[in-house]
C-alpha atoms as an extended CHARMM CRD file, in Angstrom:
* protein
*
       278  EXT
         1         1  MET       CA             35.5320000000       -3.9910000000      -15.7270000000  PROA      1               0.0000000000
         2         2  ASP       CA             37.6290000000       -1.8880000000      -13.3090000000  PROA      2               0.0000000000
         3         3  ILE       CA             37.3840000000       -2.3570000000       -9.6330000000  PROA      3               0.0000000000
         4         4  TRP       CA             36.0000000000        1.1170000000       -9.0050000000  PROA      4               0.0000000000
         5         5  GLN       CA             33.2520000000        0.4840000000      -11.5680000000  PROA      5               0.0000000000
         6         6  ALA       CA             32.3350000000       -2.7450000000       -9.8010000000  PROA      6               0.0000000000
         7         7  ALA       CA             32.2090000000       -0.8300000000       -6.4660000000  PROA      7               0.0000000000
         8         8  VAL       CA             29.9870000000        1.9450000000       -7.8610000000  PROA      8               0.0000000000
         9         9  LEU       CA             27.6710000000       -0.6610000000       -9.3060000000  PROA      9               0.0000000000
        10        10  GLY       CA             27.5750000000       -2.6370000000       -5.9900000000  PROA      10              0.0000000000
        11        11  VAL       CA             26.5600000000        0.8150000000       -4.3070000000  PROA      11              0.0000000000
        12        12  VAL       CA             23.8430000000        1.2830000000       -6.8420000000  PROA      12              0.0000000000
        13        13  GLU       CA             22.5820000000       -2.2310000000       -6.3850000000  PROA      13              0.0000000000
        14        14  GLY       CA             22.6870000000       -2.2430000000       -2.6550000000  PROA      14              0.0000000000
        15        15  VAL       CA             20.7920000000        1.1130000000       -2.4240000000  PROA      15              0.0000000000
        16        16  THR       CA             18.1540000000        0.3580000000       -5.1790000000  PROA      16              0.0000000000
        17        17  GLU       CA             17.5370000000       -3.2960000000       -4.8710000000  PROA      17              0.0000000000
        18        18  PHE       CA             14.7950000000       -3.0750000000       -2.2240000000  PROA      18              0.0000000000
        19        19  LEU       CA             13.6240000000        0.4820000000       -2.7880000000  PROA      19              0.0000000000
        20        20  PRO       CA             10.8190000000        1.0390000000       -5.1360000000  PROA      20              0.0000000000
        21        21  VAL       CA             12.9470000000        2.7740000000       -7.8350000000  PROA      21              0.0000000000
        22        22  SER       CA             14.1820000000       -0.1600000000       -9.9250000000  PROA      22              0.0000000000
        23        23  SER       CA             17.6940000000       -1.5180000000       -9.2840000000  PROA      23              0.0000000000
        24        24  THR       CA             17.8580000000       -3.0390000000      -12.8430000000  PROA      24              0.0000000000
        25        25  GLY       CA             16.8180000000        0.4100000000      -14.2780000000  PROA      25              0.0000000000
        26        26  HSD       CA             19.5600000000        2.1910000000      -12.1710000000  PROA      26              0.0000000000
        27        27  LEU       CA             22.2280000000       -0.4170000000      -13.0170000000  PROA      27              0.0000000000
        28        28  THR       CA             21.5330000000       -0.0870000000      -16.7730000000  PROA      28              0.0000000000
        29        29  ILE       CA             21.8560000000        3.6610000000      -16.5340000000  PROA      29              0.0000000000
        30        30  THR       CA             24.9740000000        3.5510000000      -14.4830000000  PROA      30              0.0000000000
        31        31  GLU       CA             26.5090000000        1.1740000000      -16.8650000000  PROA      31              0.0000000000
        32        32  LYS       CA             25.6810000000        3.3440000000      -19.8440000000  PROA      32              0.0000000000
        33        33  ILE       CA             27.1490000000        6.3890000000      -18.2030000000  PROA      33              0.0000000000
        34        34  MET       CA             30.4700000000        4.4660000000      -17.4600000000  PROA      34              0.0000000000
        35        35  GLY       CA             30.5910000000        3.2040000000      -21.0570000000  PROA      35              0.0000000000
        36        36  ILE       CA             29.9310000000       -0.4760000000      -20.1750000000  PROA      36              0.0000000000
        37        37  PRO       CA             28.0230000000       -2.3220000000      -23.0080000000  PROA      37              0.0000000000
        38        38  ILE       CA             24.6430000000       -3.0620000000      -21.3710000000  PROA      38              0.0000000000
        39        39  ASP       CA             23.9410000000       -5.7120000000      -24.0750000000  PROA      39              0.0000000000
        40        40  ASP       CA             26.9490000000       -7.7920000000      -23.2660000000  PROA      40              0.0000000000
        41        41  LYS       CA             25.9730000000      -11.1740000000      -21.7140000000  PROA      41              0.0000000000
        42        42  GLY       CA             28.7590000000      -11.1720000000      -19.2680000000  PROA      42              0.0000000000
        43        43  VAL       CA             27.6100000000       -7.6930000000      -18.0630000000  PROA      43              0.0000000000
        44        44  THR       CA             23.9770000000       -8.7880000000      -17.8140000000  PROA      44              0.0000000000
        45        45  ALA       CA             25.3760000000      -11.7970000000      -15.7560000000  PROA      45              0.0000000000
        46        46  PHE       CA             27.3680000000       -9.4430000000      -13.4510000000  PROA      46              0.0000000000
        47        47  THR       CA             24.2110000000       -7.5260000000      -12.6920000000  PROA      47              0.0000000000
        48        48  ALA       CA             22.3660000000      -10.6370000000      -11.7670000000  PROA      48              0.0000000000
        49        49  ILE       CA             25.0940000000      -12.0220000000       -9.6480000000  PROA      49              0.0000000000
        50        50  ILE       CA             25.8430000000       -8.9850000000       -7.5330000000  PROA      50              0.0000000000
        51        51  GLN       CA             22.1320000000       -9.0790000000       -6.4550000000  PROA      51              0.0000000000
        52        52  VAL       CA             23.0510000000      -12.0290000000       -4.6020000000  PROA      52              0.0000000000
        53        53  GLY       CA             25.1580000000       -9.6960000000       -2.1010000000  PROA      53              0.0000000000
        54        54  ALA       CA             21.7990000000       -7.9220000000       -1.4290000000  PROA      54              0.0000000000
        55        55  ILE       CA             19.8890000000      -11.0900000000       -0.9280000000  PROA      55              0.0000000000
        56        56  ILE       CA             22.4560000000      -12.3540000000        1.5670000000  PROA      56              0.0000000000
        57        57  ALA       CA             21.8420000000       -9.1840000000        3.4050000000  PROA      57              0.0000000000
        58        58  ALA       CA             18.1500000000       -9.7590000000        3.3720000000  PROA      58              0.0000000000
        59        59  ILE       CA             18.6590000000      -13.3840000000        4.5620000000  PROA      59              0.0000000000
        60        60  ILE       CA             20.7340000000      -12.2270000000        7.4840000000  PROA      60              0.0000000000
        61        61  TYR       CA             18.5140000000       -9.3350000000        8.3530000000  PROA      61              0.0000000000
        62        62  PHE       CA             15.3180000000      -11.7720000000        8.3540000000  PROA      62              0.0000000000
        63        63  ARG       CA             17.0930000000      -14.8160000000        9.6300000000  PROA      63              0.0000000000
        64        64  ALA       CA             14.7670000000      -15.2320000000       12.4470000000  PROA      64              0.0000000000
        65        65  ASP       CA             11.6260000000      -15.1210000000       10.1570000000  PROA      65              0.0000000000
        66        66  ILE       CA             13.1690000000      -17.4490000000        7.7450000000  PROA      66              0.0000000000
        67        67  GLY       CA             14.1230000000      -19.8450000000       10.4900000000  PROA      67              0.0000000000
        68        68  ARG       CA             10.3640000000      -19.5920000000       11.5860000000  PROA      68              0.0000000000
        69        69  PHE       CA              9.2460000000      -20.4790000000        8.1390000000  PROA      69              0.0000000000
        70        70  ILE       CA             11.6100000000      -23.3280000000        7.6050000000  PROA      70              0.0000000000
        71        71  ALA       CA             10.6960000000      -24.8980000000       10.9670000000  PROA      71              0.0000000000
        72        72  GLY       CA              7.0770000000      -24.3990000000       10.2430000000  PROA      72              0.0000000000
        73        73  PHE       CA              7.2730000000      -26.0930000000        6.9140000000  PROA      73              0.0000000000
        74        74  VAL       CA              9.0420000000      -29.0150000000        8.5030000000  PROA      74              0.0000000000
        75        75  LYS       CA              6.5470000000      -29.3450000000       11.1740000000  PROA      75              0.0000000000
        76        76  GLY       CA              3.6520000000      -28.9360000000        8.6390000000  PROA      76              0.0000000000
        77        77  VAL       CA              4.9910000000      -31.6000000000        6.4740000000  PROA      77              0.0000000000
        78        78  ALA       CA              5.2160000000      -33.9120000000        9.6360000000  PROA      78              0.0000000000
        79        79  SER       CA              1.8300000000      -33.3410000000       11.1610000000  PROA      79              0.0000000000
        80        80  ALA       CA             -1.7410000000      -31.7640000000       10.6830000000  PROA      80              0.0000000000
        81        81  GLU       CA             -1.0370000000      -29.7800000000       13.7710000000  PROA      81              0.0000000000
        82        82  GLY       CA              2.0100000000      -28.3440000000       12.2970000000  PROA      82              0.0000000000
        83        83  ARG       CA             -0.1400000000      -27.0690000000        9.3660000000  PROA      83              0.0000000000
        84        84  LYS       CA             -2.1300000000      -24.7970000000       11.7070000000  PROA      84              0.0000000000
        85        85  GLN       CA              0.8520000000      -22.7890000000       12.6070000000  PROA      85              0.0000000000
        86        86  ASP       CA              1.7810000000      -19.4340000000       11.1990000000  PROA      86              0.0000000000
        87        87  GLY       CA              5.1430000000      -20.6680000000       10.0510000000  PROA      87              0.0000000000
        88        88  TRP       CA              3.7170000000      -23.2590000000        7.9100000000  PROA      88              0.0000000000
        89        89  ARG       CA              1.2880000000      -20.8590000000        6.4080000000  PROA      89              0.0000000000
        90        90  MET       CA              3.8590000000      -18.2950000000        5.5750000000  PROA      90              0.0000000000
        91        91  ALA       CA              6.3280000000      -20.9310000000        4.1530000000  PROA      91              0.0000000000
        92        92  ILE       CA              3.4490000000      -22.0840000000        1.8580000000  PROA      92              0.0000000000
        93        93  ASN       CA              2.6440000000      -18.4460000000        0.9610000000  PROA      93              0.0000000000
        94        94  VAL       CA              6.2630000000      -17.6440000000       -0.0220000000  PROA      94              0.0000000000
        95        95  ILE       CA              6.4590000000      -20.8930000000       -2.2040000000  PROA      95              0.0000000000
        96        96  ILE       CA              3.1630000000      -20.1690000000       -3.9760000000  PROA      96              0.0000000000
        97        97  GLY       CA              4.3140000000      -16.4110000000       -4.5640000000  PROA      97              0.0000000000
        98        98  SER       CA              7.7190000000      -17.5820000000       -6.0550000000  PROA      98              0.0000000000
        99        99  VAL       CA              6.3770000000      -19.8780000000       -8.7480000000  PROA      99              0.0000000000
       100       100  PRO       CA              5.0540000000      -17.2340000000      -11.1430000000  PROA      100             0.0000000000
       101       101  ILE       CA              8.3720000000      -15.4270000000      -11.6580000000  PROA      101             0.0000000000
       102       102  ALA       CA             10.3330000000      -18.7060000000      -11.8880000000  PROA      102             0.0000000000
       103       103  VAL       CA              8.1590000000      -19.6970000000      -14.8420000000  PROA      103             0.0000000000
       104       104  VAL       CA              7.9200000000      -16.2640000000      -16.6500000000  PROA      104             0.0000000000
       105       105  GLY       CA             11.6970000000      -15.5180000000      -15.9230000000  PROA      105             0.0000000000
       106       106  LEU       CA             12.8100000000      -18.6970000000      -17.6500000000  PROA      106             0.0000000000
       107       107  LEU       CA             10.2220000000      -18.4730000000      -20.5260000000  PROA      107             0.0000000000
       108       108  PHE       CA             11.1280000000      -14.8530000000      -21.4440000000  PROA      108             0.0000000000
       109       109  LYS       CA             14.7140000000      -14.8750000000      -20.2700000000  PROA      109             0.0000000000
       110       110  ASP       CA             16.2610000000      -13.7840000000      -23.8040000000  PROA      110             0.0000000000
       111       111  LEU       CA             13.7250000000      -10.9280000000      -24.0790000000  PROA      111             0.0000000000
       112       112  ILE       CA             14.3210000000       -9.6540000000      -20.5060000000  PROA      112             0.0000000000
       113       113  GLU       CA             18.1790000000       -9.6440000000      -21.1410000000  PROA      113             0.0000000000
       114       114  GLY       CA             17.8470000000       -8.1810000000      -24.5760000000  PROA      114             0.0000000000
       115       115  ALA       CA             15.2340000000       -5.6420000000      -25.9740000000  PROA      115             0.0000000000
       116       116  LEU       CA             13.7810000000       -4.7830000000      -22.5090000000  PROA      116             0.0000000000
       117       117  ARG       CA             17.0660000000       -3.3700000000      -21.3320000000  PROA      117             0.0000000000
       118       118  SER       CA             16.5610000000       -0.3420000000      -23.7630000000  PROA      118             0.0000000000
       119       119  LEU       CA             16.6190000000        2.9340000000      -21.9780000000  PROA      119             0.0000000000
       120       120  TRP       CA             13.3930000000        3.7380000000      -23.5380000000  PROA      120             0.0000000000
       121       121  PHE       CA             11.6750000000        0.7900000000      -21.7090000000  PROA      121             0.0000000000
       122       122  VAL       CA             13.3900000000        1.9660000000      -18.5080000000  PROA      122             0.0000000000
       123       123  ALA       CA             12.2140000000        5.5610000000      -18.7570000000  PROA      123             0.0000000000
       124       124  GLY       CA              8.7320000000        4.4770000000      -19.7140000000  PROA      124             0.0000000000
       125       125  ALA       CA              8.4380000000        1.9130000000      -16.9000000000  PROA      125             0.0000000000
       126       126  LEU       CA              9.6720000000        4.3990000000      -14.2260000000  PROA      126             0.0000000000
       127       127  VAL       CA              6.9610000000        6.9570000000      -15.2540000000  PROA      127             0.0000000000
       128       128  VAL       CA              4.2180000000        4.4750000000      -16.0150000000  PROA      128             0.0000000000
       129       129  TRP       CA              4.5520000000        2.3050000000      -12.9120000000  PROA      129             0.0000000000
       130       130  SER       CA              4.8360000000        5.5630000000      -10.6170000000  PROA      130             0.0000000000
       131       131  LEU       CA              1.1170000000        6.0810000000      -11.6250000000  PROA      131             0.0000000000
       132       132  VAL       CA              0.3010000000        2.5570000000      -10.3250000000  PROA      132             0.0000000000
       133       133  MET       CA              2.0840000000        3.0870000000       -7.1280000000  PROA      133             0.0000000000
       134       134  VAL       CA              0.1210000000        6.2450000000       -6.4870000000  PROA      134             0.0000000000
       135       135  THR       CA             -3.1310000000        4.5860000000       -7.2130000000  PROA      135             0.0000000000
       136       136  ALA       CA             -2.0950000000        1.7000000000       -4.8190000000  PROA      136             0.0000000000
       137       137  GLU       CA             -1.6270000000        4.1310000000       -1.9910000000  PROA      137             0.0000000000
       138       138  HSD       CA             -4.7380000000        5.9850000000       -2.8030000000  PROA      138             0.0000000000
       139       139  VAL       CA             -6.8860000000        2.8540000000       -2.6390000000  PROA      139             0.0000000000
       140       140  ALA       CA             -5.0550000000        1.0960000000        0.1320000000  PROA      140             0.0000000000
       141       141  ARG       CA             -7.0710000000        0.5470000000        3.4180000000  PROA      141             0.0000000000
       142       142  HSD       CA             -4.1150000000       -1.2130000000        5.3330000000  PROA      142             0.0000000000
       143       143  ARG       CA             -6.7520000000       -3.4740000000        6.9060000000  PROA      143             0.0000000000
       144       144  ARG       CA             -4.7410000000       -6.6450000000        7.2500000000  PROA      144             0.0000000000
       145       145  GLY       CA             -1.3990000000       -7.6640000000        8.7990000000  PROA      145             0.0000000000
       146       146  GLU       CA              1.0210000000      -10.4270000000        8.4250000000  PROA      146             0.0000000000
       147       147  GLY       CA             -1.1930000000      -12.9490000000       10.3370000000  PROA      147             0.0000000000
       148       148  GLN       CA             -3.9750000000      -12.5090000000        7.6220000000  PROA      148             0.0000000000
       149       149  VAL       CA             -1.9780000000      -13.0160000000        4.5430000000  PROA      149             0.0000000000
       150       150  THR       CA             -3.7010000000      -15.6830000000        2.2710000000  PROA      150             0.0000000000
       151       151  TRP       CA             -2.3360000000      -17.9400000000       -0.4970000000  PROA      151             0.0000000000
       152       152  LYS       CA             -4.2150000000      -15.7600000000       -3.0590000000  PROA      152             0.0000000000
       153       153  ASP       CA             -2.4090000000      -12.4590000000       -1.8920000000  PROA      153             0.0000000000
       154       154  SER       CA              0.8920000000      -14.3450000000       -2.2880000000  PROA      154             0.0000000000
       155       155  LEU       CA             -0.1190000000      -15.5620000000       -5.7580000000  PROA      155             0.0000000000
       156       156  LEU       CA             -1.2980000000      -12.2120000000       -6.8880000000  PROA      156             0.0000000000
       157       157  ILE       CA              1.8480000000      -10.4590000000       -5.5080000000  PROA      157             0.0000000000
       158       158  GLY       CA              3.9270000000      -13.0530000000       -7.1270000000  PROA      158             0.0000000000
       159       159  LEU       CA              2.2490000000      -12.2890000000      -10.3500000000  PROA      159             0.0000000000
       160       160  ALA       CA              3.0700000000       -8.6280000000       -9.9410000000  PROA      160             0.0000000000
       161       161  GLN       CA              6.6920000000       -9.4300000000       -9.2940000000  PROA      161             0.0000000000
       162       162  CYS       CA              6.8470000000      -10.8490000000      -12.8360000000  PROA      162             0.0000000000
       163       163  ILE       CA              5.9130000000       -7.3770000000      -14.2270000000  PROA      163             0.0000000000
       164       164  ALA       CA              9.1420000000       -6.0250000000      -12.5120000000  PROA      164             0.0000000000
       165       165  LEU       CA             11.1990000000       -8.0770000000      -14.9440000000  PROA      165             0.0000000000
       166       166  VAL       CA             10.7040000000       -5.0560000000      -17.0470000000  PROA      166             0.0000000000
       167       167  PRO       CA             13.5730000000       -2.8000000000      -16.1010000000  PROA      167             0.0000000000
       168       168  GLY       CA             12.2740000000        0.4130000000      -14.4860000000  PROA      168             0.0000000000
       169       169  VAL       CA              9.1540000000       -1.0030000000      -12.9740000000  PROA      169             0.0000000000
       170       170  SER       CA             10.9290000000       -2.0550000000       -9.6440000000  PROA      170             0.0000000000
       171       171  ARG       CA             10.4730000000       -5.3870000000       -8.0600000000  PROA      171             0.0000000000
       172       172  SER       CA              9.5300000000       -3.8780000000       -4.6910000000  PROA      172             0.0000000000
       173       173  GLY       CA              7.4920000000       -1.1900000000       -6.3020000000  PROA      173             0.0000000000
       174       174  ALA       CA              5.4490000000       -3.7500000000       -8.0720000000  PROA      174             0.0000000000
       175       175  THR       CA              5.0850000000       -6.2030000000       -5.1750000000  PROA      175             0.0000000000
       176       176  ILE       CA              4.3360000000       -3.6280000000       -2.4180000000  PROA      176             0.0000000000
       177       177  SER       CA              1.8130000000       -2.0370000000       -4.7650000000  PROA      177             0.0000000000
       178       178  ALA       CA              0.2570000000       -5.3190000000       -5.1560000000  PROA      178             0.0000000000
       179       179  GLY       CA              0.0380000000       -5.8850000000       -1.5270000000  PROA      179             0.0000000000
       180       180  LEU       CA             -1.5370000000       -2.4380000000       -0.8690000000  PROA      180             0.0000000000
       181       181  PHE       CA             -4.2480000000       -3.2460000000       -3.4570000000  PROA      181             0.0000000000
       182       182  ARG       CA             -4.9530000000       -6.4160000000       -1.4470000000  PROA      182             0.0000000000
       183       183  ASP       CA             -5.4770000000       -4.0600000000        1.5780000000  PROA      183             0.0000000000
       184       184  LEU       CA             -2.3720000000       -5.3460000000        3.3670000000  PROA      184             0.0000000000
       185       185  ASP       CA             -0.8090000000       -2.7390000000        5.6220000000  PROA      185             0.0000000000
       186       186  ARG       CA              2.3870000000       -1.0430000000        4.2350000000  PROA      186             0.0000000000
       187       187  VAL       CA              4.8970000000       -2.7340000000        6.5390000000  PROA      187             0.0000000000
       188       188  THR       CA              3.2940000000       -6.3700000000        5.8270000000  PROA      188             0.0000000000
       189       189  ALA       CA              3.4890000000       -5.6370000000        2.1640000000  PROA      189             0.0000000000
       190       190  THR       CA              6.9830000000       -4.6140000000        2.3710000000  PROA      190             0.0000000000
       191       191  ARG       CA              8.0990000000       -7.6120000000        4.4400000000  PROA      191             0.0000000000
       192       192  LEU       CA              6.3750000000       -9.7750000000        2.0080000000  PROA      192             0.0000000000
       193       193  SER       CA              8.1470000000       -8.2050000000       -0.9030000000  PROA      193             0.0000000000
       194       194  PHE       CA             11.3200000000       -8.9410000000        0.8920000000  PROA      194             0.0000000000
       195       195  PHE       CA             10.3900000000      -12.7320000000        1.4770000000  PROA      195             0.0000000000
       196       196  LEU       CA              9.3730000000      -13.2470000000       -2.1200000000  PROA      196             0.0000000000
       197       197  GLY       CA             12.4930000000      -11.4670000000       -3.5020000000  PROA      197             0.0000000000
       198       198  ILE       CA             14.8210000000      -13.7300000000       -1.5940000000  PROA      198             0.0000000000
       199       199  PRO       CA             14.2230000000      -16.9670000000       -3.4900000000  PROA      199             0.0000000000
       200       200  ALA       CA             13.6700000000      -15.0670000000       -6.9360000000  PROA      200             0.0000000000
       201       201  LEU       CA             16.7930000000      -12.9600000000       -6.8100000000  PROA      201             0.0000000000
       202       202  ALA       CA             18.9820000000      -15.7930000000       -5.3220000000  PROA      202             0.0000000000
       203       203  ALA       CA             17.9180000000      -18.1450000000       -8.1560000000  PROA      203             0.0000000000
       204       204  ALA       CA             18.5610000000      -15.6360000000      -10.8430000000  PROA      204             0.0000000000
       205       205  GLY       CA             21.9650000000      -14.7910000000       -9.6320000000  PROA      205             0.0000000000
       206       206  ALA       CA             22.9100000000      -18.5720000000       -9.3230000000  PROA      206             0.0000000000
       207       207  LEU       CA             21.6350000000      -19.3990000000      -12.5980000000  PROA      207             0.0000000000
       208       208  GLU       CA             23.5050000000      -16.4630000000      -14.3020000000  PROA      208             0.0000000000
       209       209  GLY       CA             26.6340000000      -17.4000000000      -12.4190000000  PROA      209             0.0000000000
       210       210  VAL       CA             26.5290000000      -21.0910000000      -13.5860000000  PROA      210             0.0000000000
       211       211  GLN       CA             25.2580000000      -20.4370000000      -17.3090000000  PROA      211             0.0000000000
       212       212  ARG       CA             27.5780000000      -17.3160000000      -18.0300000000  PROA      212             0.0000000000
       213       213  ALA       CA             30.6220000000      -18.2840000000      -15.8930000000  PROA      213             0.0000000000
       214       214  GLY       CA             32.9530000000      -18.0970000000      -19.0430000000  PROA      214             0.0000000000
       215       215  GLU       CA             31.4410000000      -14.7860000000      -20.2400000000  PROA      215             0.0000000000
       216       216  VAL       CA             31.8620000000      -13.2300000000      -16.9320000000  PROA      216             0.0000000000
       217       217  ALA       CA             35.3210000000      -14.2910000000      -16.5170000000  PROA      217             0.0000000000
       218       218  ASP       CA             36.2300000000      -12.8810000000      -19.9780000000  PROA      218             0.0000000000
       219       219  THR       CA             34.3340000000       -9.6890000000      -20.1240000000  PROA      219             0.0000000000
       220       220  VAL       CA             34.0390000000       -8.6400000000      -16.4340000000  PROA      220             0.0000000000
       221       221  GLY       CA             36.5020000000      -10.7510000000      -14.3060000000  PROA      221             0.0000000000
       222       222  TRP       CA             35.8490000000      -12.4970000000      -10.9160000000  PROA      222             0.0000000000
       223       223  VAL       CA             37.6090000000      -10.0500000000       -8.7510000000  PROA      223             0.0000000000
       224       224  PRO       CA             35.2200000000       -7.1880000000       -9.9360000000  PROA      224             0.0000000000
       225       225  VAL       CA             32.3530000000       -9.5580000000       -9.2700000000  PROA      225             0.0000000000
       226       226  GLY       CA             33.6100000000      -10.2090000000       -5.7390000000  PROA      226             0.0000000000
       227       227  VAL       CA             33.8410000000       -6.4980000000       -5.2130000000  PROA      227             0.0000000000
       228       228  GLY       CA             30.3480000000       -5.8730000000       -6.4370000000  PROA      228             0.0000000000
       229       229  LEU       CA             29.0940000000       -8.5630000000       -4.2330000000  PROA      229             0.0000000000
       230       230  VAL       CA             30.5960000000       -7.3320000000       -1.1190000000  PROA      230             0.0000000000
       231       231  VAL       CA             29.6690000000       -3.8830000000       -1.6280000000  PROA      231             0.0000000000
       232       232  SER       CA             26.1130000000       -4.5650000000       -2.5280000000  PROA      232             0.0000000000
       233       233  PHE       CA             25.8350000000       -6.7500000000        0.6960000000  PROA      233             0.0000000000
       234       234  VAL       CA             27.0160000000       -3.9070000000        3.1620000000  PROA      234             0.0000000000
       235       235  VAL       CA             25.0510000000       -1.1450000000        1.4060000000  PROA      235             0.0000000000
       236       236  ALA       CA             21.7930000000       -3.3410000000        1.0420000000  PROA      236             0.0000000000
       237       237  TYR       CA             21.7480000000       -4.1850000000        4.7190000000  PROA      237             0.0000000000
       238       238  ALA       CA             21.5810000000       -0.6220000000        5.6220000000  PROA      238             0.0000000000
       239       239  SER       CA             18.9380000000        0.1000000000        2.7510000000  PROA      239             0.0000000000
       240       240  ILE       CA             16.6480000000       -2.8340000000        4.2210000000  PROA      240             0.0000000000
       241       241  ALA       CA             16.7230000000       -1.2660000000        7.8670000000  PROA      241             0.0000000000
       242       242  TRP       CA             15.9800000000        2.1940000000        6.5450000000  PROA      242             0.0000000000
       243       243  LEU       CA             13.1270000000        1.2260000000        4.1700000000  PROA      243             0.0000000000
       244       244  LEU       CA             11.2950000000       -0.9270000000        7.0010000000  PROA      244             0.0000000000
       245       245  LYS       CA             11.4970000000        2.1810000000        9.2970000000  PROA      245             0.0000000000
       246       246  PHE       CA             10.4400000000        4.5390000000        6.3620000000  PROA      246             0.0000000000
       247       247  VAL       CA              7.2620000000        2.7250000000        5.1810000000  PROA      247             0.0000000000
       248       248  ALA       CA              6.0720000000        2.4560000000        8.8940000000  PROA      248             0.0000000000
       249       249  SER       CA              5.0180000000        6.0620000000        8.6610000000  PROA      249             0.0000000000
       250       250  HSD       CA              5.4750000000        7.2570000000        4.9550000000  PROA      250             0.0000000000
       251       251  SER       CA              3.8520000000        6.3660000000        1.8330000000  PROA      251             0.0000000000
       252       252  ILE       CA              5.7480000000        4.5790000000       -1.0720000000  PROA      252             0.0000000000
       253       253  ALA       CA              4.2650000000        7.3310000000       -3.3390000000  PROA      253             0.0000000000
       254       254  SER       CA              7.1290000000        9.4700000000       -1.9040000000  PROA      254             0.0000000000
       255       255  PHE       CA              9.4230000000        7.9000000000       -4.3470000000  PROA      255             0.0000000000
       256       256  VAL       CA              7.2520000000        8.7910000000       -7.3250000000  PROA      256             0.0000000000
       257       257  TYR       CA              8.6400000000       12.1920000000       -7.6240000000  PROA      257             0.0000000000
       258       258  TYR       CA             12.1740000000       10.7450000000       -8.0630000000  PROA      258             0.0000000000
       259       259  ARG       CA             10.9570000000        8.1130000000      -10.3700000000  PROA      259             0.0000000000
       260       260  ALA       CA              9.2660000000       10.5090000000      -12.6220000000  PROA      260             0.0000000000
       261       261  ALA       CA             12.0350000000       13.0120000000      -12.6340000000  PROA      261             0.0000000000
       262       262  LEU       CA             14.5270000000       10.3030000000      -13.5430000000  PROA      262             0.0000000000
       263       263  GLY       CA             12.4120000000        8.9020000000      -16.2910000000  PROA      263             0.0000000000
       264       264  GLY       CA             12.1060000000       12.5560000000      -17.6280000000  PROA      264             0.0000000000
       265       265  VAL       CA             15.8880000000       13.0130000000      -17.6410000000  PROA      265             0.0000000000
       266       266  ILE       CA             16.3840000000        9.8110000000      -19.5070000000  PROA      266             0.0000000000
       267       267  VAL       CA             13.9160000000       10.7380000000      -22.2080000000  PROA      267             0.0000000000
       268       268  ALA       CA             15.5390000000       14.0170000000      -22.6140000000  PROA      268             0.0000000000
       269       269  LEU       CA             19.0510000000       12.4660000000      -22.8960000000  PROA      269             0.0000000000
       270       270  LEU       CA             17.6730000000        9.9060000000      -25.5270000000  PROA      270             0.0000000000
       271       271  TRP       CA             15.7830000000       12.6110000000      -27.5120000000  PROA      271             0.0000000000
       272       272  GLY       CA             18.8960000000       14.8140000000      -27.5670000000  PROA      272             0.0000000000
       273       273  GLY       CA             21.1100000000       12.0270000000      -28.7040000000  PROA      273             0.0000000000
       274       274  VAL       CA             23.4100000000       12.3730000000      -25.5630000000  PROA      274             0.0000000000
       275       275  VAL       CA             23.0770000000        8.7530000000      -24.8010000000  PROA      275             0.0000000000
       276       276  ALA       CA             21.9750000000        5.7270000000      -27.1540000000  PROA      276             0.0000000000
       277       277  ALA       CA             19.0850000000        3.5160000000      -25.9990000000  PROA      277             0.0000000000
       278       278  THR       CA             21.0700000000        0.2580000000      -26.1280000000  PROA      278             0.0000000000
């Protein structure tokens, strides 16, 4: 992989990782346009590894919250009084919400990295999940804030995160929608989406880095990986700040027009034989 290609993919990852437009879908499309084989295991690993750059950006951005969760967990383990604090409750919520994707991701890893990366799946998921996002915004009552998030909310949102393993769905689109269905306000649903994404994406990137180290070195190269990581970190930090400000006063359904249009363009290109599905 050329350095410029890695930089472009880093920008795509940083911009789309936390927006409800599907980072995996956009990376798959961009790789196809640049002639990079999307079914290559080294390329798949590269895609997962550069997500770590975006996750580091999220960790730094939410460092105060993460510190509060860790401190709350430690205090909760140590005493019953500590288990009455918000830090303990949110730490447990994040743990519970992270379990589903860990199980499903490992069980269906080969399917996710193989057949589901077809552009037909990407296009279909972009359009179909857009309907879910619109529905979520339509029925949402925004009645509950972060102090009222329960373990049931976290579990259901964690299950929704598993759906985003299908490229084109969007992890943030799935989790924020699930939060809205649970009557969380939009900012709370978005923040919880970030908190659940940090362990999930960090684990996925680390696992790919360890398991596919040889293939990454042979087909991509570690210098492009480093470039992709750094670029995704810088761009993702700005993207996080923008999204939190945006959802405070705008519906996530605002992204549906773009998702539907992109899905339509992909279908047209596939139908016309301009690009191959895999």
